C-alpha positions in Angstrom: 93.5 -20.4 8.9 89.8 -19.3 7.4 89.8 -17.8 3.9 86.6 -16.6 3.0 85.0 -18.1 -0.4 81.8 -16.4 -0.8 79.2 -15.7 1.8 75.3 -16.1 1.4 72.4 -14.2 2.3 70.9 -14.1 5.4 69.8 -17.7 6.4 71.3 -18.9 3.5 74.5 -20.1 5.3 78.1 -19.7 4.6 80.8 -21.2 2.2 85.1 -20.7 3.2 88.4 -22.0 2.9 89.5 -23.8 6.3 93.9 -24.1 5.3 94.5 -26.1 8.3 92.3 -28.5 6.8 92.8 -28.0 3.1 89.0 -28.3 2.8 85.9 -26.0 2.0 83.6 -25.5 4.7 80.1 -24.8 4.2 77.4 -24.2 7.3 74.0 -23.2 7.6 71.4 -23.4 10.1 68.2 -25.4 9.5 65.3 -25.4 11.9 67.7 -23.7 14.5 70.4 -26.3 14.1 73.7 -25.3 12.8 74.7 -28.0 10.0 77.9 -27.9 7.9 79.4 -29.8 5.1 82.7 -30.1 3.9 84.7 -30.8 0.9 88.0 -30.3 -1.3 87.1 -28.4 -3.9 84.7 -25.1 -3.3 82.2 -26.3 -6.7 81.6 -29.6 -4.5 81.2 -27.6 -0.9 78.6 -25.8 -2.4 76.5 -28.7 -4.6 76.7 -30.4 -0.5 75.3 -27.6 1.3 72.6 -26.7 -1.2 72.1 -30.3 -1.1 71.5 -29.9 2.9 69.3 -27.5 2.1 67.3 -29.0 -0.3 66.8 -32.4 1.7 65.8 -30.3 4.5 63.3 -28.0 1.8 62.1 -31.6 0.5 62.0 -33.4 4.3 64.6 -35.9 3.5 67.0 -37.0 6.1 69.9 -34.0 6.3 73.3 -36.0 7.5 75.5 -36.5 4.3 75.2 -40.1 3.4 72.1 -40.9 5.5 69.6 -40.6 2.3 68.6 -44.1 1.4 66.3 -44.6 -1.8 63.6 -45.8 0.3 63.7 -41.7 1.3 64.0 -40.9 -1.5 60.9 -42.5 -3.5 58.8 -41.5 -0.5 59.0 -38.4 -0.8 59.0 -38.1 -4.4 55.7 -40.3 -4.4 54.4 -37.7 -2.3 55.7 -34.1 -2.8 56.4 -34.7 -6.8 53.6 -37.3 -8.5 50.1 -35.3 -7.0 51.5 -32.4 -9.3 52.2 -34.5 -12.6 48.7 -34.2 -13.4 48.4 -38.4 -13.9 45.7 -40.5 -14.2 44.8 -43.4 -11.4 46.3 -46.0 -13.6 49.5 -44.4 -14.0 50.0 -43.1 -10.5 48.9 -46.8 -9.0 52.3 -47.7 -11.7 54.6 -45.7 -9.9 53.4 -46.7 -6.9 53.5 -50.2 -7.6 57.4 -49.6 -9.5 57.8 -47.8 -6.0 57.1 -50.9 -4.1 59.2 -53.4 -5.7 62.4 -50.4 -5.7 62.1 -50.0 -2.3 61.6 -54.1 -1.8 65.0 -54.5 -3.7 67.3 -51.8 -2.9 64.9 -49.0 -0.3 68.4 -49.4 1.9 70.7 -48.2 -0.6 72.2 -45.0 0.5 71.7 -42.7 -2.4 74.9 -41.9 -2.9 76.6 -44.5 -3.4 73.8 -46.0 -5.8 75.0 -47.7 -8.8 73.9 -49.3 -12.4 75.2 -52.6 -10.8 73.5 -52.9 -7.4 70.0 -51.9 -9.7 71.2 -55.1 -12.3 72.1 -57.2 -9.5 68.5 -56.8 -8.6 66.7 -56.8 -12.0 68.8 -60.0 -12.1 67.0 -61.4 -9.2 63.7 -60.8 -9.7 64.1 -62.4 -13.3 64.6 -65.3 -11.0 61.9 -65.3 -8.8 59.4 -68.2 -8.5 56.0 -67.8 -8.0 56.9 -69.4 -4.5 58.5 -66.5 -3.1 55.2 -64.4 -4.8 53.4 -62.2 -2.3 50.5 -60.3 -3.3 51.4 -56.2 -4.3 48.3 -54.7 -5.7 47.0 -54.0 -9.4 46.8 -57.6 -9.5 50.6 -58.2 -9.6 52.7 -59.8 -7.1 56.3 -58.6 -5.4 57.7 -61.7 -5.5 56.8 -62.9 -8.4 59.4 -63.2 -11.6 58.9 -60.4 -14.1 58.8 -59.6 -18.0 60.6 -56.8 -19.4 58.3 -54.5 -19.8 57.4 -54.9 -16.3 62.0 -53.9 -15.9 61.0 -51.1 -18.6 58.6 -49.6 -16.0 60.5 -50.0 -12.9 63.4 -48.6 -14.7 61.0 -45.3 -16.0 60.4 -45.0 -12.2 63.5 -44.7 -10.8 65.0 -42.7 -14.0 62.1 -40.1 -13.2 62.6 -40.1 -9.4 66.3 -39.4 -9.9 66.2 -37.4 -12.5 64.1 -35.4 -9.9 66.7 -36.1 -7.4 69.6 -34.0 -9.4 68.1 -31.2 -9.9 67.7 -30.5 -6.8 71.3 -31.2 -6.1 70.2 -34.4 -3.8 72.4 -37.0 -6.5 75.4 -35.8 -9.0 74.4 -38.6 -11.3 71.6 -40.6 -12.4 72.1 -43.7 -13.2 68.8 -45.0 -14.2 69.9 -44.8 -17.8 72.7 -46.9 -17.5 70.9 -49.8 -15.7 70.7 -52.3 -18.6 67.4 -54.7 -18.4 67.9 -58.7 -17.7 68.8 -60.7 -20.8 66.6 -63.6 -18.9 63.5 -61.7 -18.6 60.5 -63.0 -20.0 58.9 -61.2 -22.7 55.8 -59.8 -22.7 52.8 -61.9 -22.9 50.9 -60.4 -26.2 47.6 -60.0 -25.8 45.3 -62.9 -27.0 43.3 -63.0 -30.8 40.4 -64.7 -32.1 40.3 -65.9 -35.3 37.7 -65.1 -37.5 35.8 -68.1 -36.7 36.1 -67.2 -32.9 35.2 -63.5 -33.7 31.7 -64.8 -35.5 31.1 -67.0 -32.7 31.3 -64.2 -30.3 29.3 -62.0 -32.3 26.5 -64.4 -32.5 26.8 -65.4 -28.6 26.2 -61.8 -27.9 23.3 -60.9 -30.4 20.5 -59.3 -28.5 22.6 -58.8 -25.3 22.4 -56.0 -23.3 25.8 -54.4 -24.7 25.6 -56.2 -28.1 26.5 -53.1 -30.0 28.8 -52.0 -27.1 31.3 -55.7 -28.2 30.6 -54.5 -32.3 31.7 -51.6 -31.9 35.0 -52.7 -30.3 35.5 -55.6 -32.5 35.1 -53.8 -36.1 36.8 -50.6 -34.9 39.7 -51.7 -32.6 38.3 -49.6 -30.1 39.8 -49.8 -25.8 36.8 -50.3 -23.8 37.7 -46.9 -22.3 37.0 -45.1 -25.9 34.1 -47.1 -26.3 32.6 -46.0 -23.2 33.1 -42.7 -23.6 31.6 -42.1 -26.6 28.5 -39.6 -27.1 25.7 -39.6 -29.1 27.3 -36.2 -30.7 30.5 -38.2 -31.8 28.9 -40.6 -34.3 27.7 -39.0 -37.9 25.0 -41.5 -38.8 25.1 -39.8 -42.3 28.5 -40.0 -43.6 29.1 -43.4 -41.2 32.1 -41.9 -39.5 32.6 -42.2 -35.1 35.0 -39.7 -33.8 36.9 -41.0 -30.9 38.4 -38.2 -28.8 37.9 -39.2 -25.2 38.2 -42.0 -22.4 36.3 -43.6 -19.2 39.1 -43.6 -16.0 38.7 -44.0 -12.6 39.2 -40.8 -10.7 40.9 -41.1 -7.6 37.9 -42.9 -5.4 37.1 -45.4 -8.0 34.4 -43.8 -9.6 34.0 -43.7 -13.5 34.5 -40.6 -15.7 35.0 -39.0 -18.6 38.3 -37.6 -19.8 40.6 -37.5 -22.2 42.0 -40.4 -24.6 44.9 -42.5 -23.4 46.9 -40.5 -25.4 46.6 -37.0 -27.8 47.7 -39.7 -30.7 44.4 -42.1 -29.9 42.3 -39.1 -31.0 41.2 -40.5 -34.1 37.8 -40.4 -36.7 36.8 -43.6 -38.2 35.1 -45.5 -40.2 32.0 -47.0 -39.5 30.6 -50.2 -41.8 26.6 -50.2 -41.3 26.6 -53.3 -38.8 27.9 -51.1 -36.8 25.4 -48.2 -37.5 22.7 -50.1 -37.4 23.8 -52.0 -33.8 24.4 -47.9 -32.5 20.9 -46.9 -34.1 19.1 -50.0 -32.2 20.9 -49.2 -29.3 19.5 -45.6 -29.0 16.2 -47.2 -29.3 16.7 -49.0 -26.3 18.7 -46.3 -24.2 15.7 -44.2 -24.8 13.5 -46.7 -23.4 16.2 -47.2 -20.6 15.5 -43.2 -19.3 12.1 -43.4 -19.9 11.7 -46.3 -17.1 14.2 -44.8 -14.7 12.7 -41.2 -14.6 14.2 -38.5 -13.0 16.9 -40.6 -11.7 18.7 -40.5 -15.3 21.4 -38.6 -15.7 23.5 -39.1 -18.8 25.3 -35.3 -18.4 27.5 -36.8 -20.8 25.2 -37.5 -23.8 27.1 -41.2 -23.7 25.9 -43.7 -25.7 27.0 -46.7 -23.4 25.9 -45.9 -19.7 25.0 -47.3 -16.7 21.4 -48.3 -16.3 20.7 -44.5 -14.9 22.7 -43.0 -17.2 26.2 -42.3 -15.7 29.1 -44.0 -17.4 29.7 -47.5 -17.3 31.5 -49.5 -14.4 34.7 -51.1 -15.7 33.7 -54.2 -13.7 30.3 -54.6 -14.2 31.6 -54.1 -18.3 33.7 -57.3 -17.5 31.2 -59.2 -16.1 28.4 -58.7 -19.0 31.6 -59.4 -21.9 32.3 -63.2 -19.8 29.3 -63.7 -19.7 28.7 -63.4 -23.8 31.9 -65.4 -23.6 30.4 -68.2 -22.0 27.7 -68.5 -24.1 29.6 -68.7 -27.3 32.2 -71.6 -25.8 35.1 -70.1 -26.9 37.6 -71.7 -25.3 39.9 -69.6 -22.8 40.0 -66.7 -20.5 39.2 -63.7 -22.9 39.1 -59.8 -21.6 37.2 -57.2 -23.5 40.7 -55.9 -24.2 41.4 -58.6 -26.6 38.3 -57.5 -28.8 41.1 -54.8 -29.5 44.1 -57.5 -30.2 41.4 -59.4 -32.4 40.5 -56.4 -34.2 44.0 -55.6 -35.3 45.1 -59.1 -36.5 41.9 -59.6 -38.2 42.7 -56.2 -40.0 45.9 -57.4 -41.2 45.1 -61.2 -41.9 42.2 -59.1 -44.3 44.6 -57.4 -46.0 45.2 -53.5 -44.3 48.9 -52.6 -44.3 50.3 -52.3 -41.0 50.7 -48.4 -41.2 47.1 -47.8 -41.4 46.1 -50.6 -38.5 48.4 -48.3 -36.4 46.5 -45.3 -37.4 42.9 -47.3 -37.1 44.1 -48.1 -33.3 45.7 -44.5 -32.4 49.2 -45.8 -32.2 51.3 -43.5 -32.5 54.3 -45.7 -34.0 54.0 -49.5 -35.6 56.7 -51.2 -32.6 53.5 -52.4 -31.1 52.2 -53.7 -33.7 54.8 -55.4 -35.4 55.8 -57.3 -32.0 52.6 -58.9 -32.1 51.0 -59.0 -35.8 52.1 -60.3 -39.1 51.1 -58.0 -42.4 50.9 -58.3 -46.1 51.5 -55.6 -48.2 47.8 -55.0 -50.3 45.9 -51.9 -50.9 44.4 -49.2 -48.5 41.2 -50.1 -47.1 39.2 -49.2 -44.1 40.0 -51.0 -41.1 36.1 -51.2 -40.0 35.1 -52.5 -43.5 37.6 -55.2 -43.4 35.3 -56.7 -40.5 31.9 -55.5 -41.5 32.9 -57.6 -45.2 34.7 -60.5 -43.0 31.6 -60.4 -40.1 28.9 -59.0 -41.4 27.5 -62.2 -43.7 28.2 -64.4 -40.7 26.6 -62.8 -37.8 23.1 -62.4 -39.7 
């Protein structure tokens, strides 16, 4: 015997109770094919019917219980991520995480995926060895043991995908927040920092090179490579010794360098610049003017950038790294270094020079102290400007 529970509009299906089966039944026609779900309660039957219809809208498998985590992540990556206006690097990070999650958990059915399943996969990944590694893009290997911060990123991507699925009634509960990270996961490798002697050695080697003003500005002010690359001449107040940081260099979907927003809204800041930095920038402006005249009509510095390619366009990150490595080799400093390590060096030297950790965070554009407290020591001393601290420490040794 059938007892009507509720009727939906045309094309939306029906929901009714069958006494002979002691079940609530939901039916809907999708792409001309009748589909049905059943449950012991009306609420659950309605949820399953809604999930069936949403699965059809999202292009997921319609057979109940057949949707896998791989199905969800693939659909989420194609339908949700493009609408989030994320930077290319953020998108690449999510795609890296999706590849790992599909590799380790993709065959798991979505309806019975548990926190235990995810934790077991994470534990296996934490114990992986380099011998099992395979290249996986962005300089990472899919089979290599991951650090704790990598597991945080994996869980975050999983959480966002499952939240998206839950809002569409594809799952009843998001288990990602319940997942605990492997206790034996390797800690993140802190960024290397130059000692005062090494920083002095580096700046001496950088003197009179093509981008000497860039390296000087990064080290004295603790800027990210993308921040220094996006400084415009209009952002420098030479009279008052202030540089305004409000943009960042990014890569578009085609991999071309462009100027956009800073990494985070909290990265927007105005920084004191010591005379040694302002003098270097003034000299760089003269070099740029000569270069602009030499290039002629091919010059195109639309953004009015301080540091550009040979034709006035935003600098290419790869070319910048190559220039940096040449200076490092010339300096004789041991070890592997990257441009971003000038930022780590600035933070370390500022703290050692007496700058309170709260102000080092402001100088670097951090919204809180977690990063600095994790990697840098500090001493409580009177407030000082970060750029002027390094001006006092470095300027005399690099003249």
